ChimeraX commands (.cxc) that place a marker at each C-alpha (Angstrom):
marker #1 position -0.15,-0.07,-0.04 radius 0.5
marker #1 position 2.68,2.63,0.82 radius 0.5
marker #1 position 4.80,4.25,-1.31 radius 0.5
marker #1 position 8.71,2.77,-0.93 radius 0.5
marker #1 position 11.61,3.85,-2.84 radius 0.5
marker #1 position 11.94,0.84,-4.88 radius 0.5
marker #1 position 8.36,0.88,-6.03 radius 0.5
marker #1 position 7.97,1.23,-9.49 radius 0.5
marker #1 position 4.35,2.16,-9.51 radius 0.5
marker #1 position 3.46,5.57,-8.81 radius 0.5
marker #1 position 1.46,7.06,-6.41 radius 0.5
marker #1 position -0.98,8.06,-8.83 radius 0.5
marker #1 position -1.23,4.63,-10.30 radius 0.5
marker #1 position -1.93,3.31,-6.85 radius 0.5
marker #1 position -4.53,6.21,-6.01 radius 0.5
marker #1 position -6.45,5.05,-9.19 radius 0.5
marker #1 position -6.49,1.31,-8.61 radius 0.5
marker #1 position -7.90,2.33,-4.79 radius 0.5
marker #1 position -10.60,4.86,-6.34 radius 0.5
marker #1 position -11.69,1.89,-8.93 radius 0.5
marker #1 position -11.72,-0.66,-6.05 radius 0.5
marker #1 position -13.65,1.89,-4.00 radius 0.5
marker #1 position -16.36,2.32,-6.81 radius 0.5
marker #1 position -16.35,-1.25,-7.74 radius 0.5
marker #1 position -17.40,-1.87,-3.77 radius 0.5
marker #1 position -20.00,0.96,-3.85 radius 0.5
marker #1 position -21.36,-0.97,-6.73 radius 0.5
marker #1 position -21.11,-4.17,-5.14 radius 0.5
marker #1 position -23.06,-2.85,-1.96 radius 0.5
marker #1 position -25.68,-0.85,-4.00 radius 0.5
marker #1 position -27.54,-3.79,-5.17 radius 0.5
marker #1 position -30.94,-4.02,-5.94 radius 0.5
marker #1 position -31.65,-5.60,-2.54 radius 0.5
marker #1 position -30.16,-3.26,-0.62 radius 0.5
marker #1 position -31.33,-0.10,-2.04 radius 0.5
marker #1 position -35.04,-1.62,-2.00 radius 0.5
marker #1 position -34.76,-2.21,1.77 radius 0.5
marker #1 position -37.30,-0.16,3.64 radius 0.5
marker #1 position -36.11,3.68,3.88 radius 0.5
marker #1 position -36.27,5.89,6.67 radius 0.5
marker #1 position -40.10,6.26,6.89 radius 0.5
marker #1 position -40.01,10.05,7.40 radius 0.5
marker #1 position -37.67,10.72,4.62 radius 0.5
marker #1 position -40.27,8.37,2.40 radius 0.5
marker #1 position -43.01,10.52,3.13 radius 0.5
marker #1 position -41.24,13.87,3.13 radius 0.5
marker #1 position -39.41,13.48,-0.20 radius 0.5
marker #1 position -40.62,10.36,-1.96 radius 0.5
marker #1 position -39.22,6.68,-2.83 radius 0.5
marker #1 position -36.23,8.45,-5.48 radius 0.5
marker #1 position -34.87,10.48,-2.99 radius 0.5
marker #1 position -34.89,7.75,-0.27 radius 0.5
marker #1 position -32.96,5.25,-2.76 radius 0.5
marker #1 position -30.61,7.94,-3.66 radius 0.5
marker #1 position -29.83,9.10,-0.11 radius 0.5
marker #1 position -29.44,5.14,0.80 radius 0.5
marker #1 position -26.84,5.05,-2.23 radius 0.5
marker #1 position -24.94,7.96,-0.75 radius 0.5
marker #1 position -24.82,6.61,2.66 radius 0.5
marker #1 position -23.23,3.41,1.34 radius 0.5
marker #1 position -20.86,5.76,-0.57 radius 0.5
marker #1 position -19.76,7.89,2.04 radius 0.5
marker #1 position -19.40,4.89,4.39 radius 0.5
marker #1 position -16.81,3.40,2.03 radius 0.5
marker #1 position -15.28,6.49,1.08 radius 0.5
marker #1 position -13.95,6.86,5.14 radius 0.5
marker #1 position -12.67,3.60,4.78 radius 0.5
marker #1 position -10.41,4.39,1.67 radius 0.5
marker #1 position -9.25,8.18,2.59 radius 0.5
marker #1 position -6.43,7.01,4.37 radius 0.5
marker #1 position -5.71,4.25,1.95 radius 0.5
marker #1 position -5.43,6.85,-0.80 radius 0.5
marker #1 position -3.50,9.56,1.17 radius 0.5
marker #1 position -1.04,6.82,2.24 radius 0.5
marker #1 position 0.08,6.30,-1.51 radius 0.5
marker #1 position 2.25,9.42,-1.38 radius 0.5
marker #1 position 3.97,8.66,1.84 radius 0.5
marker #1 position 6.96,6.35,2.26 radius 0.5
marker #1 position 7.42,3.81,5.52 radius 0.5
marker #1 position 3.91,3.88,6.34 radius 0.5
marker #1 position 2.95,2.14,9.65 radius 0.5
marker #1 position -0.35,1.89,11.14 radius 0.5
marker #1 position -0.94,3.78,14.33 radius 0.5
marker #1 position -3.56,3.78,17.18 radius 0.5
marker #1 position -6.65,5.08,16.46 radius 0.5
marker #1 position -8.00,7.64,15.85 radius 0.5
marker #1 position -5.16,8.33,13.86 radius 0.5
marker #1 position -4.62,6.05,10.83 radius 0.5
marker #1 position -0.75,6.10,9.91 radius 0.5
marker #1 position 2.53,7.46,10.23 radius 0.5
marker #1 position 4.79,7.89,7.50 radius 0.5
marker #1 position 7.56,10.17,5.46 radius 0.5
marker #1 position 6.62,12.70,3.03 radius 0.5
marker #1 position 9.42,13.74,0.89 radius 0.5
marker #1 position 11.50,12.70,3.93 radius 0.5
marker #1 position 9.56,14.50,6.73 radius 0.5
marker #1 position 7.40,12.69,9.38 radius 0.5
marker #1 position 3.92,12.97,9.54 radius 0.5
marker #1 position 1.30,11.23,11.78 radius 0.5
marker #1 position -2.05,11.33,9.82 radius 0.5
marker #1 position -5.70,11.34,10.70 radius 0.5
marker #1 position -7.59,11.14,7.18 radius 0.5
marker #1 position -11.07,12.41,6.79 radius 0.5
marker #1 position -13.74,11.81,3.76 radius 0.5
marker #1 position -14.89,15.22,4.07 radius 0.5
marker #1 position -15.58,18.74,5.98 radius 0.5
marker #1 position -18.40,17.11,7.72 radius 0.5
marker #1 position -16.98,13.62,8.33 radius 0.5
marker #1 position -15.11,14.92,11.26 radius 0.5
marker #1 position -17.56,14.28,14.12 radius 0.5
marker #1 position -17.39,15.95,17.56 radius 0.5
marker #1 position -16.23,12.56,19.17 radius 0.5
marker #1 position -13.92,11.84,16.96 radius 0.5
marker #1 position -12.68,15.19,16.77 radius 0.5
marker #1 position -12.22,15.07,20.56 radius 0.5
marker #1 position -10.01,11.86,20.38 radius 0.5
marker #1 position -7.83,13.46,17.62 radius 0.5
marker #1 position -7.22,16.59,19.93 radius 0.5
marker #1 position -6.11,14.11,23.04 radius 0.5
marker #1 position -4.28,11.99,21.03 radius 0.5
marker #1 position -2.11,14.91,18.84 radius 0.5
marker #1 position -0.68,15.98,21.96 radius 0.5
marker #1 position 1.78,12.84,22.06 radius 0.5
marker #1 position 2.47,12.69,18.24 radius 0.5
marker #1 position 4.91,13.39,15.89 radius 0.5
marker #1 position 3.91,16.05,13.55 radius 0.5
marker #1 position 0.24,15.23,13.65 radius 0.5
marker #1 position -1.91,16.24,10.78 radius 0.5
marker #1 position -5.70,15.81,9.47 radius 0.5
marker #1 position -6.22,15.36,5.85 radius 0.5
marker #1 position -9.42,15.98,3.95 radius 0.5
marker #1 position -9.89,13.71,0.71 radius 0.5
marker #1 position -12.88,15.86,-0.84 radius 0.5
marker #1 position -14.52,18.82,-0.48 radius 0.5
marker #1 position -14.27,22.74,-0.72 radius 0.5
marker #1 position -11.41,24.66,0.51 radius 0.5
marker #1 position -11.46,26.03,4.19 radius 0.5
marker #1 position -8.81,27.95,6.38 radius 0.5
marker #1 position -6.49,25.51,8.31 radius 0.5
marker #1 position -7.88,24.38,11.72 radius 0.5
marker #1 position -5.88,23.70,14.54 radius 0.5
marker #1 position -7.36,20.27,16.38 radius 0.5
marker #1 position -4.99,20.17,19.40 radius 0.5
marker #1 position -1.68,19.72,17.87 radius 0.5
marker #1 position -2.83,18.55,14.51 radius 0.5
marker #1 position -3.35,20.90,11.88 radius 0.5
marker #1 position -6.66,20.15,9.73 radius 0.5
marker #1 position -6.25,20.88,6.16 radius 0.5
marker #1 position -9.00,21.31,3.29 radius 0.5
marker #1 position -9.28,18.77,0.64 radius 0.5
marker #1 position -7.48,21.21,-2.03 radius 0.5
marker #1 position -4.58,22.00,0.39 radius 0.5
marker #1 position -4.11,18.28,1.62 radius 0.5
marker #1 position -3.86,17.46,-2.21 radius 0.5
marker #1 position -1.31,20.21,-2.51 radius 0.5
marker #1 position 0.89,18.96,0.48 radius 0.5
marker #1 position 0.85,15.50,-1.12 radius 0.5
marker #1 position 1.13,16.04,-4.91 radius 0.5
marker #1 position 1.84,19.60,-5.65 radius 0.5
marker #1 position -0.27,22.50,-6.98 radius 0.5
marker #1 position -3.03,20.98,-9.14 radius 0.5
marker #1 position -3.47,17.73,-6.91 radius 0.5
marker #1 position -6.58,17.98,-5.79 radius 0.5
marker #1 position -7.73,18.64,-9.58 radius 0.5
marker #1 position -5.96,15.79,-10.54 radius 0.5
marker #1 position -7.62,13.49,-7.88 radius 0.5
marker #1 position -10.72,14.56,-9.02 radius 0.5
marker #1 position -10.22,13.72,-12.59 radius 0.5
marker #1 position -9.22,10.58,-11.82 radius 0.5
marker #1 position -12.40,9.86,-9.34 radius 0.5
marker #1 position -14.41,11.32,-12.25 radius 0.5
marker #1 position -12.68,9.10,-15.04 radius 0.5
marker #1 position -13.08,6.03,-12.82 radius 0.5
marker #1 position -16.93,6.60,-12.33 radius 0.5
marker #1 position -17.89,6.59,-16.05 radius 0.5
marker #1 position -17.44,2.94,-16.42 radius 0.5
marker #1 position -19.99,2.23,-13.32 radius 0.5
marker #1 position -22.16,5.08,-13.72 radius 0.5
marker #1 position -24.80,3.27,-15.91 radius 0.5
marker #1 position -25.08,0.44,-13.86 radius 0.5
marker #1 position -25.59,2.65,-10.47 radius 0.5
marker #1 position -28.15,4.38,-12.20 radius 0.5
marker #1 position -29.73,1.15,-13.60 radius 0.5
marker #1 position -29.82,-0.19,-9.91 radius 0.5
marker #1 position -31.25,3.15,-8.52 radius 0.5
marker #1 position -34.13,3.20,-11.23 radius 0.5
marker #1 position -34.87,-0.20,-10.96 radius 0.5
marker #1 position -35.40,-0.08,-6.91 radius 0.5
marker #1 position -37.38,3.02,-7.57 radius 0.5
marker #1 position -39.83,1.24,-10.00 radius 0.5
marker #1 position -40.00,-1.88,-8.17 radius 0.5
marker #1 position -40.74,-0.46,-5.01 radius 0.5
marker #1 position -43.92,1.34,-6.26 radius 0.5
marker link #1:1,2 radius 0.2
marker link #1:2,3 radius 0.2
marker link #1:3,4 radius 0.2
marker link #1:4,5 radius 0.2
marker link #1:5,6 radius 0.2
marker link #1:6,7 radius 0.2
marker link #1:7,8 radius 0.2
marker link #1:8,9 radius 0.2
marker link #1:9,10 radius 0.2
marker link #1:10,11 radius 0.2
marker link #1:11,12 radius 0.2
marker link #1:12,13 radius 0.2
marker link #1:13,14 radius 0.2
marker link #1:14,15 radius 0.2
marker link #1:15,16 radius 0.2
marker link #1:16,17 radius 0.2
marker link #1:17,18 radius 0.2
marker link #1:18,19 radius 0.2
marker link #1:19,20 radius 0.2
marker link #1:20,21 radius 0.2
marker link #1:21,22 radius 0.2
marker link #1:22,23 radius 0.2
marker link #1:23,24 radius 0.2
marker link #1:24,25 radius 0.2
marker link #1:25,26 radius 0.2
marker link #1:26,27 radius 0.2
marker link #1:27,28 radius 0.2
marker link #1:28,29 radius 0.2
marker link #1:29,30 radius 0.2
marker link #1:30,31 radius 0.2
marker link #1:31,32 radius 0.2
marker link #1:32,33 radius 0.2
marker link #1:33,34 radius 0.2
marker link #1:34,35 radius 0.2
marker link #1:35,36 radius 0.2
marker link #1:36,37 radius 0.2
marker link #1:37,38 radius 0.2
marker link #1:38,39 radius 0.2
marker link #1:39,40 radius 0.2
marker link #1:40,41 radius 0.2
marker link #1:41,42 radius 0.2
marker link #1:42,43 radius 0.2
marker link #1:43,44 radius 0.2
marker link #1:44,45 radius 0.2
marker link #1:45,46 radius 0.2
marker link #1:46,47 radius 0.2
marker link #1:47,48 radius 0.2
marker link #1:48,49 radius 0.2
marker link #1:49,50 radius 0.2
marker link #1:50,51 radius 0.2
marker link #1:51,52 radius 0.2
marker link #1:52,53 radius 0.2
marker link #1:53,54 radius 0.2
marker link #1:54,55 radius 0.2
marker link #1:55,56 radius 0.2
marker link #1:56,57 radius 0.2
marker link #1:57,58 radius 0.2
marker link #1:58,59 radius 0.2
marker link #1:59,60 radius 0.2
marker link #1:60,61 radius 0.2
marker link #1:61,62 radius 0.2
marker link #1:62,63 radius 0.2
marker link #1:63,64 radius 0.2
marker link #1:64,65 radius 0.2
marker link #1:65,66 radius 0.2
marker link #1:66,67 radius 0.2
marker link #1:67,68 radius 0.2
marker link #1:68,69 radius 0.2
marker link #1:69,70 radius 0.2
marker link #1:70,71 radius 0.2
marker link #1:71,72 radius 0.2
marker link #1:72,73 radius 0.2
marker link #1:73,74 radius 0.2
marker link #1:74,75 radius 0.2
marker link #1:75,76 radius 0.2
marker link #1:76,77 radius 0.2
marker link #1:77,78 radius 0.2
marker link #1:78,79 radius 0.2
marker link #1:79,80 radius 0.2
marker link #1:80,81 radius 0.2
marker link #1:81,82 radius 0.2
marker link #1:82,83 radius 0.2
marker link #1:83,84 radius 0.2
marker link #1:84,85 radius 0.2
marker link #1:85,86 radius 0.2
marker link #1:86,87 radius 0.2
marker link #1:87,88 radius 0.2
marker link #1:88,89 radius 0.2
marker link #1:89,90 radius 0.2
marker link #1:90,91 radius 0.2
marker link #1:91,92 radius 0.2
marker link #1:92,93 radius 0.2
marker link #1:93,94 radius 0.2
marker link #1:94,95 radius 0.2
marker link #1:95,96 radius 0.2
marker link #1:96,97 radius 0.2
marker link #1:97,98 radius 0.2
marker link #1:98,99 radius 0.2
marker link #1:99,100 radius 0.2
marker link #1:100,101 radius 0.2
marker link #1:101,102 radius 0.2
marker link #1:102,103 radius 0.2
marker link #1:103,104 radius 0.2
marker link #1:104,105 radius 0.2
marker link #1:105,106 radius 0.2
marker link #1:106,107 radius 0.2
marker link #1:107,108 radius 0.2
marker link #1:108,109 radius 0.2
marker link #1:109,110 radius 0.2
marker link #1:110,111 radius 0.2
marker link #1:111,112 radius 0.2
marker link #1:112,113 radius 0.2
marker link #1:113,114 radius 0.2
marker link #1:114,115 radius 0.2
marker link #1:115,116 radius 0.2
marker link #1:116,117 radius 0.2
marker link #1:117,118 radius 0.2
marker link #1:118,119 radius 0.2
marker link #1:119,120 radius 0.2
marker link #1:120,121 radius 0.2
marker link #1:121,122 radius 0.2
marker link #1:122,123 radius 0.2
marker link #1:123,124 radius 0.2
marker link #1:124,125 radius 0.2
marker link #1:125,126 radius 0.2
marker link #1:126,127 radius 0.2
marker link #1:127,128 radius 0.2
marker link #1:128,129 radius 0.2
marker link #1:129,130 radius 0.2
marker link #1:130,131 radius 0.2
marker link #1:131,132 radius 0.2
marker link #1:132,133 radius 0.2
marker link #1:133,134 radius 0.2
marker link #1:134,135 radius 0.2
marker link #1:135,136 radius 0.2
marker link #1:136,137 radius 0.2
marker link #1:137,138 radius 0.2
marker link #1:138,139 radius 0.2
marker link #1:139,140 radius 0.2
marker link #1:140,141 radius 0.2
marker link #1:141,142 radius 0.2
marker link #1:142,143 radius 0.2
marker link #1:143,144 radius 0.2
marker link #1:144,145 radius 0.2
marker link #1:145,146 radius 0.2
marker link #1:146,147 radius 0.2
marker link #1:147,148 radius 0.2
marker link #1:148,149 radius 0.2
marker link #1:149,150 radius 0.2
marker link #1:150,151 radius 0.2
marker link #1:151,152 radius 0.2
marker link #1:152,153 radius 0.2
marker link #1:153,154 radius 0.2
marker link #1:154,155 radius 0.2
marker link #1:155,156 radius 0.2
marker link #1:156,157 radius 0.2
marker link #1:157,158 radius 0.2
marker link #1:158,159 radius 0.2
marker link #1:159,160 radius 0.2
marker link #1:160,161 radius 0.2
marker link #1:161,162 radius 0.2
marker link #1:162,163 radius 0.2
marker link #1:163,164 radius 0.2
marker link #1:164,165 radius 0.2
marker link #1:165,166 radius 0.2
marker link #1:166,167 radius 0.2
marker link #1:167,168 radius 0.2
marker link #1:168,169 radius 0.2
marker link #1:169,170 radius 0.2
marker link #1:170,171 radius 0.2
marker link #1:171,172 radius 0.2
marker link #1:172,173 radius 0.2
marker link #1:173,174 radius 0.2
marker link #1:174,175 radius 0.2
marker link #1:175,176 radius 0.2
marker link #1:176,177 radius 0.2
marker link #1:177,178 radius 0.2
marker link #1:178,179 radius 0.2
marker link #1:179,180 radius 0.2
marker link #1:180,181 radius 0.2
marker link #1:181,182 radius 0.2
marker link #1:182,183 radius 0.2
marker link #1:183,184 radius 0.2
marker link #1:184,185 radius 0.2
marker link #1:185,186 radius 0.2
marker link #1:186,187 radius 0.2
marker link #1:187,188 radius 0.2
marker link #1:188,189 radius 0.2
marker link #1:189,190 radius 0.2
marker link #1:190,191 radius 0.2
marker link #1:191,192 radius 0.2
marker link #1:192,193 radius 0.2
view
């Protein structure tokens, strides 16, 4: 998983493979049966079946993205080692050691996890919270850890344009799977009516 000095595969090739794996897992979990499970009744009454099915697909995708974020970021580090939660790994980025907590987006960092990160960061070397995707926000301190927005996280890892390149990879990999997911959503909506 981690970059090593002898690896012939580029970090971006590993990122692409992980994004493809993530999408394949979303498609697998977004089976017709999973999408047809009874939704939250209140959402169903308020917004209708199509919105409820789309919300279920989004929950599947969001849950999985949280488990892939650290793996994707680890592609750019050398000497990656697991660390105790709530942080994900320790590694070297251009020779500098970091202890990394990865989050999928700005809202994926709940208050309980944030409190654990604050406490844990006090005893870690160069702690940082990296954000996989989402809008720019000013860097925030979480204990001793610096929490970076997605554009800034990707700039740190891959240089200027890193975030745009990540989004381009994600978009390219999504294209091959989009028709199948849309078909499953439409079928789940139609079958439930």
